[in-house]
LONUGU-687697 format. One record per residue: x, y, z of N, C-alpha, C in turn; residue in three letters. Coordinates in pm, whole numbers. Layout:
     n_px     n_py     n_pz    ca_px    ca_py    ca_pz     c_px     c_py     c_pz     r
        X        Y        Z        X        Y        Z        X        Y        Z   ALA
...
This chain:
     n_px     n_py     n_pz    ca_px    ca_py    ca_pz     c_px     c_py     c_pz     r
   -25110     8729    -3063   -25094     8858    -3128   -25078     8832    -3278   MET
   -25150     8910    -3357   -25146     8895    -3502   -25133     9030    -3569   LEU
   -25059     9031    -3678   -25059     9150    -3764   -25196     9153    -3831   ALA
   -25267     9266    -3818   -25404     9274    -3869   -25439     9417    -3901   PHE
   -25482     9443    -4021   -25526     9574    -4068   -25424     9683    -4038   GLN
   -25298     9657    -4071   -25194     9757    -4056   -25139     9775    -3916   GLY
   -25178     9690    -3822   -25128     9700    -3685   -25112     9561    -3626   GLY
   -25102     9554    -3495   -25093     9426    -3424   -25206     9422    -3323   THR
   -25286     9317    -3328   -25401     9304    -3239   -25392     9174    -3160   ASN
   -25456     9172    -3044   -25468     9050    -2963   -25600     8983    -2997   ALA
   -25595     8851    -3015   -25714     8773    -3047   -25727     8658    -2948   PHE
   -25848     8615    -2923   -25873     8494    -2846   -25853     8378    -2942   MET
   -25760     8286    -2912   -25732     8173    -2999   -25794     8046    -2941   ALA
   -25870     7977    -3023   -25935     7852    -2985   -25886     7742    -3079   CYS
   -25874     7619    -3029   -25830     7510    -3117   -25936     7481    -3223   PRO
   -25893     7468    -3346   -25983     7444    -3458   -26058     7312    -3442   TYR
   -25989     7211    -3387   -26054     7080    -3368   -26131     7071    -3237   ASP
   -26125     7174    -3154   -26200     7178    -3030   -26138     7104    -2913   GLY
   -26025     7034    -2934   -25968     6955    -2826   -25818     6975    -2804   THR
   -25746     7024    -2902   -25601     7038    -2892   -25563     7147    -2792   SER
   -25437     7141    -2748   -25383     7240    -2656   -25253     7292    -2713   TYR
   -25236     7424    -2713   -25113     7487    -2761   -25062     7580    -2652   TYR
   -24938     7562    -2607   -24883     7648    -2503   -24873     7794    -2549   PRO
   -24880     7885    -2455   -24864     8027    -2485   -24730     8048    -2554   VAL
   -24731     8122    -2662   -24609     8152    -2736   -24580     8058    -2851   GLY
   -24650     7946    -2859   -24628     7852    -2970   -24686     7911    -3098   GLU
   -24612     7897    -3207   -24661     7945    -3336   -24767     7849    -3388   ARG
   -24879     7905    -3433   -24989     7825    -3484   -25036     7883    -3617   VAL
   -25118     7809    -3686   -25174     7850    -3814   -25320     7888    -3793   LEU
   -25357     8010    -3832   -25496     8054    -3819   -25577     7989    -3932   VAL
   -25681     7917    -3893   -25767     7849    -3990   -25895     7926    -4020   MET
   -25942     8001    -3920   -26071     8068    -3935   -26075     8189    -3842   TYR
   -26131     8299    -3890   -26149     8421    -3811   -26298     8440    -3786   PHE
   -26334     8459    -3660   -26473     8486    -3624   -26479     8622    -3557   GLU
   -26539     8720    -3623   -26547     8854    -3564   -26618     8851    -3429   PRO
   -26581     8939    -3335   -26487     9047    -3357   -26340     9011    -3327   PRO
   -26309     8919    -3234   -26170     8899    -3193   -26133     8754    -3167   GLN
   -26193     8658    -3238   -26165     8517    -3215   -26104     8455    -3339   THR
   -25998     8377    -3320   -25940     8299    -3430   -25936     8152    -3388   VAL
   -25956     8065    -3484   -25945     7921    -3461   -25815     7876    -3525   TYR
   -25734     7801    -3449   -25598     7770    -3491   -25571     7621    -3484   VAL
   -25466     7579    -3558   -25414     7443    -3545   -25263     7449    -3550   GLU
   -25199     7337    -3524   -25053     7331    -3518   -24992     7377    -3651   ALA
   -24880     7446    -3640   -24809     7492    -3759   -24752     7371    -3834   MET
   -24785     7355    -3962   -24729     7243    -4038   -24577     7255    -4051   PRO
   -24510     7142    -4055   -24363     7141    -4062   -24309     7223    -4180   GLU
   -24377     7219    -4295   -24323     7287    -4412   -24332     7440    -4399   PHE
   -24406     7490    -4302   -24414     7636    -4279   -24322     7682    -4166   LEU
   -24268     7588    -4090   -24177     7624    -3981   -24042     7663    -4039   LYS
   -23977     7757    -3973   -23842     7796    -4012   -23765     7835    -3887   HIS
   -23634     7824    -3895   -23548     7863    -3782   -23548     8013    -3769   ASP
   -23557     8059    -3646   -23554     8205    -3622   -23420     8250    -3579   GLU
């Protein structure tokens, strides 16, 4: 789920490198958006992580 165009939308997330695996609910970094509903993601870098 991503904040997108003033709302929250569901996107199909694929690993940017084509081989990684990310469990459901893990925070990731969107690297590329492919219309209409696909994003390519990679692991969240440590410097962007914060305690919730």
